[in-house]
Structure formats: structure tokens, C-alpha cells
C-alpha positions as CSV (number, residue, x, y, z in Angstrom):
1,M,-32.2,-45.5,-15.3
2,N,-29.9,-45.0,-12.4
3,W,-27.2,-42.7,-13.6
4,V,-24.9,-43.2,-10.6
5,Q,-23.0,-46.5,-10.5
6,I,-20.2,-47.9,-8.4
7,D,-17.4,-50.3,-9.1
8,P,-17.6,-52.9,-6.3
9,E,-13.9,-53.8,-6.6
10,T,-12.4,-50.3,-6.4
11,G,-15.3,-48.3,-4.8
12,R,-15.0,-45.8,-7.6
13,V,-18.3,-44.0,-8.3
14,Y,-19.3,-43.0,-11.8
15,H,-22.0,-40.9,-13.2
16,L,-22.9,-42.4,-16.6
17,E,-23.5,-39.1,-18.3
18,F,-21.1,-36.6,-16.6
19,D,-18.3,-38.9,-15.3
20,P,-18.6,-42.2,-17.2
21,P,-16.3,-45.2,-16.6
22,P,-13.4,-45.7,-19.0
23,D,-14.2,-47.2,-22.4
24,N,-10.8,-49.0,-22.7
25,L,-11.5,-51.6,-20.0
26,P,-13.5,-54.5,-21.5
27,G,-16.3,-55.7,-19.3
28,H,-15.8,-52.9,-16.8
29,T,-19.2,-51.4,-17.4
30,D,-20.9,-54.8,-16.9
31,K,-19.6,-55.1,-13.3
32,L,-20.8,-51.7,-12.2
33,E,-23.7,-51.7,-9.7
34,P,-26.3,-49.0,-9.3
35,V,-26.1,-46.8,-6.3
36,E,-29.3,-46.7,-4.4
37,D,-29.9,-43.1,-3.3
38,D,-33.2,-42.0,-2.0
39,S,-32.0,-38.3,-1.6
40,N,-33.9,-37.3,-4.7
41,D,-37.2,-39.1,-4.2
42,A,-40.4,-37.1,-5.0
43,L,-41.2,-36.2,-1.3
44,Q,-37.7,-34.8,-0.6
45,V,-37.7,-32.8,-3.8
46,Q,-41.1,-31.3,-3.0
47,E,-39.9,-30.5,0.5
48,R,-36.8,-28.8,-0.9
49,L,-38.8,-26.8,-3.3
50,R,-41.3,-25.7,-0.6
51,A,-38.4,-24.6,1.7
52,H,-36.8,-22.7,-1.2
53,V,-40.1,-20.8,-2.0
54,Q,-40.5,-20.0,1.7
55,E,-37.0,-18.6,2.0
56,L,-37.0,-16.8,-1.3
57,P,-38.3,-13.4,0.0
58,A,-35.6,-13.2,2.7
59,L,-32.9,-14.2,0.2
60,E,-34.1,-11.5,-2.3
61,Q,-34.1,-8.9,0.4
62,W,-30.6,-9.8,1.4
63,L,-29.4,-9.8,-2.2
64,Y,-31.0,-6.4,-2.8
65,R,-28.3,-4.8,-0.7
66,F,-25.9,-5.6,-3.5
67,V,-28.0,-4.3,-6.4
68,K,-25.3,-1.8,-7.5
69,L,-22.8,-4.6,-7.7
70,R,-24.9,-6.9,-9.9
71,L,-23.6,-7.1,-13.4
72,G,-26.7,-8.3,-15.3
73,L,-24.8,-10.5,-17.7
74,D,-26.5,-12.4,-20.5
75,A,-25.9,-16.0,-19.7
76,R,-27.2,-17.1,-23.2
77,K,-23.9,-16.0,-24.8
78,P,-20.9,-18.2,-25.3
79,V,-18.8,-18.7,-22.1
80,A,-15.9,-16.6,-23.6
81,E,-18.1,-13.6,-24.2
82,I,-19.7,-13.9,-20.7
83,A,-16.2,-13.9,-19.2
84,A,-15.1,-10.9,-21.3
85,D,-18.2,-9.0,-20.3
86,A,-17.7,-9.8,-16.6
87,K,-14.1,-8.7,-16.8
88,A,-15.0,-5.4,-18.5
89,R,-17.8,-4.7,-16.0
90,T,-15.6,-5.6,-13.0
91,R,-12.9,-3.3,-14.4
92,D,-15.5,-0.5,-14.7
93,L,-16.6,-1.1,-11.1
94,I,-13.1,-0.9,-9.8
95,T,-12.4,2.3,-11.8
96,A,-15.6,3.9,-10.4
97,K,-14.7,2.9,-6.9
98,S,-11.2,4.4,-7.2
99,A,-12.6,7.6,-8.6
100,S,-15.1,7.8,-5.7
101,A,-12.3,7.2,-3.1
102,A,-10.2,9.9,-4.8
103,A,-13.1,12.4,-4.7
104,T,-13.8,11.6,-1.1
105,A,-10.1,12.2,-0.2
106,A,-10.0,15.4,-2.1
107,A,-13.1,16.7,-0.4
108,Q,-11.7,15.8,3.0
109,A,-8.4,17.5,2.2
110,A,-10.3,20.7,1.1
111,E,-12.3,20.6,4.3
112,E,-9.1,20.3,6.4
113,A,-7.5,23.1,4.5
114,L,-10.5,25.4,5.1
115,L,-10.5,24.5,8.8
116,A,-6.8,25.3,9.0
117,A,-7.3,28.6,7.2
118,K,-10.1,29.5,9.6
119,E,-7.9,28.6,12.6
120,A,-5.0,30.7,11.3
121,R,-7.4,33.6,10.7
122,A,-8.7,33.4,14.2
123,K,-5.1,33.6,15.6
124,V,-4.5,36.9,13.9
125,K,-4.7,39.5,16.7
126,T,-4.4,42.6,14.7
127,P,-6.8,43.5,11.9
128,L,-5.3,43.0,8.4
129,K,-4.6,45.9,6.2
130,K,-6.5,46.1,3.0
131,S,-3.6,44.6,1.0
132,Q,-3.2,41.7,3.4
133,H,-6.8,40.4,3.3
134,V,-7.0,36.7,2.9
135,Y,-10.1,35.4,1.1
136,L,-11.5,32.1,2.3
137,L,-13.9,29.9,0.4
138,A,-17.0,29.1,2.3
139,A,-17.4,25.5,3.2
């Protein structure tokens, strides 16, 4: 059976399962003509599958770069649950990224403060008295 059909008067294309013609027009289905499409013949499908198998290692290698971003959702669940899981995992990822950025900024600020303290210490010409000693944290 050819699932794709066209209305010769309007040019409208219908897929009998996914986008069927309207039921409220008597005789409308009778005037539809099958669309001849050889894009899915056996040889073309085999060629597409062969190309897919050939390119799969390169695709997997490229996708591996994003392994930490993969969510690993269970697609067997209802759509609403999958969406809720994706939203929660995305929220967790954004929170972790923000925490990482804050930690990096804090480490950089501490490093700059230590450098400034060392520079200030180097500018001191006279030795400090015992009560004036400044204790610096080692980097």
C-alpha cells in the first residue's frame, strides 16, 4: 500500500496514517492518487544503512566529547515523566556549572590577593618588627 497520496485538484499531499485526508468530505478519498516515490526502494535503503554503519565510529567519537552532558533518560517512560527528568537533570547541570564558575572565580581572587600581598611585602624596605609581621599563606 502506498501511504502517501495526493489530491490532484489541490496538490495537497496526505499520509494515510499520520496526516490523513479529512473524513467530512464525501468522495474526497476516492479521488486521491498515490505518489510514486522511489526514494525508499530496497537499494537506496541498503546504501543508506551501509553509509550509516561506515560513519558510526566517527559519530560516536565526536559524541564522546559530550559524555558529561548526556542525560541518560529512560525513553520508555511516559513523555511527561521524560520531560520532568530532563528538566531536573538540566537544572542540576546548570547548578553544577554555576558552582564550578564560582569556585574558579574564588580561586583566581585568592591567587591575585596572594600576589598582591607578596608584592606589598617586597616593597617594604625596612625589616618588620616582631609585632608587625604579616603572615602570608603559601600558594
